N, C-alpha and C positions, 0 to 999 in steps of 0.2 A: 764629230759637233752638228753636222747635218742633218744625222738621225737623232740627235737629241732633241734639235731644233723642231724637227717635225711630229716626236712625239709630245712636244711641249703644246703645239698646234691644237694636237688632238683632245687638251685637256679643255671640259667644259667652260664655257664662260670666259675665264680670263685668257688661255691659249686660241680661243675664236675670236674674241676682240683682238688682240695681239695679231693674230695672223690677217684679219680684215684691216687692221691699220698699217701693215707693212706691204700687204698685196693687194687691198681693194682698192674704191675709189679715193681722190686726192682728199677728200673732204673728211675720210674716216679718220684720219688722225686726230682731229680737233674733235672729233665726238668720242676718241678714245681718252682721251685728256679730261672730257667733262665727265665721261663716266669713272674715271679713277678718281676726280676731286668729289664727285658724288657718293661715292661708296666710300670715301676719306671721312667725308662729312657723315654718314652714316654710322660709320665706327666709332666717330667722337660720339654721336649722339647716344650709340648703344653702351658702350664702354664709359663714356665720361669723360671729365679731366684728366684721369692719368693716363689716359692714351694720347691724350694732348701734348701731355708732360714729356713723357716717354718718348715720343716721336721730334719732339724737339731737342732734346738732349741729346738721341742719337742723330738727329740731323748737324748739331753742333761738334759731335765728335768725330762725323765724318769729314766735316769742313775744317776742323782744325788737324787732322791727319793726311788730307790733302794739301793743306798751306804747308805742313812741315816736310811733305813728300816732295812737293814743289820746288821749295827753297832748299832744300839739302842735295841738292845733285850735285853740286859742285863738291861738297864735304865728300861725298862717295865717290865719284868719276873726276879723277885728278889728271884724266886725257884732256878734258876740255879746257880746263884752266890752263893745263901747257902749252894747248892750242892757241888761246887768247895771248897770252904772253908772248907766245913766238911771234905771235900777229903784232903786238905793238911793238915790239923791240925791232923788226923788220922796217916799221912806220917811221922811226926814229933815225 
């Protein structure tokens, strides 16, 4: 993992900005976010409205997937439910 991260830091522009945001000055993180937003606005200007729609649909899919994943933990892992049930039985 460390080798892949070091290799990513050598990628022009994106790797350099990421390395500076992680290891650079404290305000470099804010500049990184501003650069990403400007790059996103440039892509919306260049590609147009379909890029904005595809981004929104992708974000919707990721949000729905994360909600289902976070709320379905009890369905998959029964040990949490069993521990909670035992705790409630001890309290009574």
